[in-house]
N, C-alpha and C positions, 0 to 999 in steps of 0.2 A: 671606904665606905661600905659598909654592909647593905646588900641587897636582898630584897625579899625573894625566893625562889619563884621562876614563872611555872604554872602549873600548865599542865595541856588543855584542859577546858577552856581556860579563859583565853588561850591564845587562838583556838579553833574559832570561838566565837567572833574573835577581832577579824581573823582571816576570811570568815564567810560574810561579816559585815563589809568588808573592805573588797571583797572580791566581786567581779564581774557578773557571777551568778548568784549574789545577793538580791534580797528582792527590793524591787524599785516599785511603786505603785503608779498608777496611771495619774492620780493627783500630784504626785512628787514630778513625772514628767512633763505634763502640763505647766505646773509653778516653774521649771525649768524654760519651758518654750517661752512662756509669758516674761519671765525675766529677762531672757535673751533678746527678745523683740522690744522690751521698755529700755533696754541700754543703747539701742541703735539710734534713738533719737534723742535730741536737746529740747525739750518743748515742757509745757505746763501739763500736758496729759501725760508725758513720760513720767515726770515726777510723782503726779498724782498715782499713777500706777506701781509705783515701786514702793510708795508709802502701803498701797494695798497690800503688795507682795510681801512687806517686811512684817503687816500683821498676820498673814498667811502661812508663812515660811515653815517646811517641814522640820527645820531644826533650826538650833539657835545660830549656827555659822551662816546658812544660807539669810536668816534675817540680818545680821550684820551688815553682808555683803549688798544687801539690797538699799538699807539704810546709807552706807557710805556711796553708794552710787547716785544716789537721791541727793545728797550732800553735796556730790560733786557736778551734778548738774544743776543745781542750784547757783553754786559758784560761777560756772560758764555762764548763766543767764544774768550775771550779775547782782543777783541777790545775796550780798555777802555775807550779812547778819544768820539767814536762814542756812546757808551752808556752815559758818562758824557754828552755830548751836548743835547741828548735826555731827560736824566731826568731835565738837566738845565732850557731846554726849557719847558717844563711841569710845573716846578715850577714858570718860569718867567710869566706865564700866569696870575697868582695870582689869581685863583679859588680855593676856599674854599672847597676841595671835597678829597676823601681818596686817589685820584691817585697823587694829589699834595704832602698830607702825606707821602705816599710812595717814590716819587721822592726825595724828600729833606733828607729821611733818607738813601736812595741808594747813593746819594750825599756823606753823613757823612761816609757811610760804606766804598766809594772809595777812600776817603782821607785816612782813616786808613789803609785800606788794602794794596791798590796798591802805594798810594803817600807816605805813613808813616808819612803824615803831621798830628800828633795828634791834635795840638794844632785847625788847620782848621777842623778835625772832630768835636771836642769837640764843635766848634760854630755851625757847621750844625745840628749837633744833638741837641744841646740846641733849636735850630730853631725848629727842629722836634716836640720836646716835648712840648715845651712851646707855638708854635704857630698854631699847628695843631690837638691839641686835639678836639674832642675824635677819630678823625680818626686812623688807623690801624697804621700809619707810626710812630705815638707817642709812641705808645707801642713797636714797634719793636727798635726805636730807644733807649728808655729807657734800655731794657734787653740787646741789643750791647753795650751800654755804660757800664753797669755795668760790663759784661763780660770782655769787654776789658781791663779796668781799672783794674778789680780784678786779670787777668791774668798776669798784670804787676805789681801786690802786690803795687798799688798805692792806698791805703785804706783811710789815711788821705785826699789827696784831692779829693777822689772821696766821702767823707762823707760829705765835705766843698761843693762840687758841686750839690749833692742831697737837701741839705739846701737851695742853693740858688736857684735849679728849683723850688722847692717846694714854694719859696716866690716868684717866679717869675709868675708860671702858674695861671692861672684864674679857671681852671677845678679841682673842688674839689676832683672828683674822680683819677685824675691823680697825685694830691697833696697828697692825701693819699698813692698812690702805691708809691710813691717817700720816703715819710716819712718810711713807712716800708721798704723800702729796705736800707734806712739810719740805723734804729735799728736794722737789720741784721747783716750789717757791722759792727757796734759799739759794739755789744754782739759777732760775732763768731770771727771776726778777731783783734777786736782791745782790747777786753774784758772789756770793759766800760760799765757796767751794768745798771747803773744809766741813763748815757747818751742814751742807747737804750730805757729805760723806757720813757723817757722824749720825745722820737719820737715817739714812738707808742702813748702816750698819745695826741700828737698833731696831730698824724693820726686821732685818735677817735674825737677830737675836729672839725677837718676840715670836715670829713664827716662820720657822725654816722654809717649811713645804708651801707657802702661800704662794697664788698668782701675783698678789702685791710685793711681795718679796722679790719674784722673779724680775718685775720690771723693775725695783730697787737695785740687785746687784748688776742688770744690765747698765743701767743708768751708771752704775758706781764703776763698771767697766770701761765705758764711753768716757766718763769724767778722767779717769786714771791716764787712759789713752792719751786724751787732748794734752795732757800736762807729760806726756811722754814716760809715764812712770809705768813702766811695760809689766814687770812683773805682779803687782798688785791689780793691774786691769788684767791680765791672765788668770790671776785666782779666782777673780770674781766671775769673767765670764765662763770659767771652766765648770763652775757649780751648775750654773744655767744651761748650758751647751749639753752637760750630761742627762740632764731631765727628760730624757726619752724612754717611752717603754714601748713592747710589743707583746702582745698576749693573743692566743687564740680565743681568748672570750670577747674583747673588745677592741682588738686589732691592735692599730697603731696608735698610742698616746705619746704627746709630746707637749712642754711647756711652750705658750704662745712666743717665748723670747728665744727658745732652742736654737731654731735656725738662724736668727739673726746673731746670735752670742757664737756659733760655731764658724760662720763666715768671717765674723770681726776678726775671730781668734786666728784664722788662716792668714786673713790679710798683714793682723800684727806680725805674725813669725815671716810672713815671703817679705813684706815692705820695709819693716823697722827692725826686725831682728836677723834677717835674713838665715834663718834656719829652715831650710827649704823642705826638710824632711818632715818637722814638724807641720809647717804649711800644708805638704802634700796630704800627710794625715788627715788635716782637718777638712779637706777641701773634697776628699774621698769620703770621709763620714758625712760631709754635708749631704751628699750626691748620693749614699746610700740611704739616708733616713728620708731626704726631702728632695725625691727624684723629679718631682712634680712640680717643685717650689718656683715661682716666677724668677726667682734668683740662680735658679741652678747651673743657667747658661753663664755668670758671672765665676761661679765655682769651678765651671769645666774650663772655662777661659783661664783663669789664674794656673789651673794646673797645665795647661798649655804653656805658658809662660815660664811655669818651674822648670819645664822641660828643656826650653830654650835657653834658660841660665843655668842649669844645673845638671841637664841630663846629655845625651850623645845627641848627635845628628839622627841617627835611627828613631831614638825614643821620640825625640821633637816631631819628627815627620810623621810618626804614628798618632801622636797626639793631635798633632792638625788635622789628619784624616779622620779620625775618630770626632772631632769636634765638628766638623763640616757635614759628616753623617747625621749626627745625632742632633744638632741644634741649626737647622737651614733657616731657620726664622731670628735669630740672634742677629743683636746689632753688630755683633763681632765676625758675623759669617765671611763679609766681603775681606775682610781684614785677613782670616785665616787662609782664603784662597789666593790673595795676594801672597802672603809668606809662602805656601805650600808652593805656588808657581815659580817663586824665586828660587826654590830650591831643587829645581829640575833645570 
């Protein structure tokens, strides 16, 4: 797709407007102070103040923020119709922003919790998930939909709904989240392991580098391991375990599941495939990346046992001594001291 060239002057204007050195008037500061103060309380006075602030807002974004908070306070006060009207008005403006996303989510929640109209709630939540990604309301709508349907034990309809949503949504990250949730239901509630694996593979195909996909791959690895299908387990877990980076600019960044995957890889190689060299590499890699992790002493203790099973007496003694020095608070500490004493 062709794009218009960006000229320097408009870019500078945007930078100045968004920079901390841009002009902010005293009236703007006062409006912000009044807005923050009004949002602190749930009262008729706070709602009235937010209505005034919406009329005097310095820009349209702040106006919508004030109107959204006014509607939310109405809902908390039990004035459901005022809340519904406020959220509906914000949605009807057809502005693609976070406020619209949260408004349609709130309308879905009202339909479910106050009207008990679950068909309407599902339609509204569907809209929030499919049409307002990646704004926050889409995430809230997904969590609310899953929680509500699970509470009613509507597992089969929810599995079908999540697949429909994944097919409809254009945002790949949201699709990966939907497919992750679908796989969880299939495994945890419906005990359809093969279908769960298909859902998680689909999440990976849709968005390889998403956080939801990391979770999907990790669960794939655990599921394969539970069925003692070791090589597919290792293949899935390796993708997640390798998602670690170091940068002089941002420091160390790792997938949230990288540490768990690396530890599980070492345990599979050590306990189930008796590949002590591969296991040693995994545990050492774990300690290299995650030396402050709460499970670091587990990885270190596994290394001690590898030396006991596959090393020399000298390497085993050294491993015990190193463990005792490094992990005095570990639950394996007393056992390490006992084993070292038995060698003397």
